[in-house]
N, C-alpha and C positions, 0 to 999 in steps of 0.2 A: 417399800423396801428398797428403791430407787436412794432416799435420803436417807435412810441408815446405811447403805456404801458408802456415799460423799461423807459421813459423818466418823465412818471406819476410816475410809482411806485420806481425810482432808486431814491438813497440818494445823496444830494447834492455834490457838487464834494467839496475835504477839500480843505480850506486857502491853499494857497501857490502850487497850481499844477494846470498844465497852462491845458486850458482848448481849444480844436482846437475849433476857430469859424470861420477861416478865410475858407472856402470852396470855390473850383475854382469854375468860375462864368458855366452857362449853357453853354455858348459858347465854351469852352475849350473842351468838349466832341467830341470826333470822330463819326459821325456815321460811321458804317461801313455796307458794302453791305451784305445784307440779301443774305441766300444761293440761293433762287429762282431767284435773277438776273444771277445767274452765268449759261451757260449754262450745261445741264446735261448729262455724257457720256451716250449709250442706257446700257450700265450692269445698269447705275443706276435707270436710267427712268424705265427698265423692273423691278427690284426690287423694286421699289416704286408700281408702276402699280400694282403687284402680290400681295403686301402687304398690299394696298388699297382694292381689291377682296377677297384676304380672309378674311381679319377686316371688311366685308361690308361696305366697306366705299368710297368705289368711286363715291356714288349719292350725298354722300356729302361732295364730294371737292370743291375745289373754282373754277370758272372758270380758273383763271390766274392760276392756278397747274395743272389741266388740259390741257389748253391751252403748258404748261411746258413740258409735259409729252407726249402729241402727237409731239411738234417742236423736241425734242429727239429721239423719233423713228422717224420719219417719218410717211406722212400720209402712206405707202403702208404695213408697220407695225403694225400702228396704227388700221387701217383698219382689218386686219387680228388678232388681237388681239379681235376687236370687234364682230367680225366671230365667233372667239375660244370661246366668252363670253356666246354667241348666242345660241354655240351646247352644253354648259357646258361642256368645256375641260378647261384646266388649264391652265392659263395665257405664253405666251414662255418668257424665261427665258434668256440673253444674257450673258453668261462668263464672268465676269471679266477682267480672266488671260489670255483673247484672243484678238487679234488688233481687233480692233471696224469697220474696214471695212471687213475683215472677219466674221464677225457677221452677219453683212449685209450683207453678200451674202448668208452664210448659211440659214438667214432667209428667202432671196429671193427663195434657192433652194427645202427649204421645203413648202414654202405658196405658189407656186408654181405647188408642187407635189401636196397636200393637197385641192384636185377639191373636195370630198365629203365634206368638211366642209364648202366650198363655197355654196357648193347648200343648202345644206340644213339650213346655214344662210339666205340665197337668203328665201326661205321660211319661216325661221322663221320673217325677216322682212315683208313679204307678210303678215301672219297672224296678225303680230302686228298690221300695217297698216290698216287691215277690224277688227280687233278690236276696234281701234280709230276711225274708222269712225261709228260703229256700236254704242259704249256708248260715241260720243260727245270728247272724250280728245284731246290731243292736238299731232299729228302727230310725228311719230318716224322720225328720220334722215334715210335718203336712205342710205345702205349699199354702201362704195364706191371700190369696184370689180378692184381691179387693171389692163390695158389692158388685160396684158400677161393671167393673168389668165383667163380672161372671154372668150378670143380665145383659149384657153383650152376647157372651158366647153361648148362653141358653135360648137368647134370639138367633145367631150366628146356625147353632142345633136345629131348630123346629122350624128356620128353613129351609134348611136342607132335608128335612124328614118330609116336609108339603111337598118341595120340588119332587122326590123322589117318591111319592103318592102321587103327584099327578103323570109320572112318567109312565108308573105303573098303568095307571085307571085307562090310558090313551093305548093299550094293547102292550104295552112295554116298546114301543115306537119313539115314543117322548119328540114326536115331529119330523120324524126322517123316514126314506120314504120305505116302504115295506120292504122285510128281507126275502131273499129268492130262494131256495134247496139248491145244492150245486147241481141236482141231478136236469131241472129247470132249464139250466144256463144255455145258451144255445152254443154250440160248439162248430165253428166251420171247419169242413173236413179236410182232412191234411193234405196240403198240396201233392202233384205226383209228378214224376220226373214228364222232361216232355220227349215226345217220342219222334 
């Protein structure tokens, strides 16, 4: 548009000055591959994901861009990023200065140790599903919890049930002193005025 304006409002060329009218044909231009066609590194994918979250643009990304980010991170890290987002935690970032295999191992260690985040994220997904049923909105996708993390969650739940069963078997005291009713407590006499 700007070029058309300049053509209309520029003076005609002076006689004797050659004008370039022999533009190359369209076939001569080489189409270069777009950046999205190349595989992203883990550090670039986590950086772009964090920028999308910080800018509030994640819900407006194209499906192709989300698929590219997901493929670069892998299914486990992608699920962990979603769990962190559901629990209002900042996204995990891979360091660009460290080997990608080391960063993936560090991410797996952190995600398997972060059981509380996974449990809270599962509760949030369940609440989102109940709200979707209640209001008739589309169901959110389930959270893809890695198998190692799910085993740790089940072990943690089994240990909690075992502790609760032990507390019940000890008469409900759980190792604490036996509770006494209010009536049995010795109340000292109310002080009277000195005479």
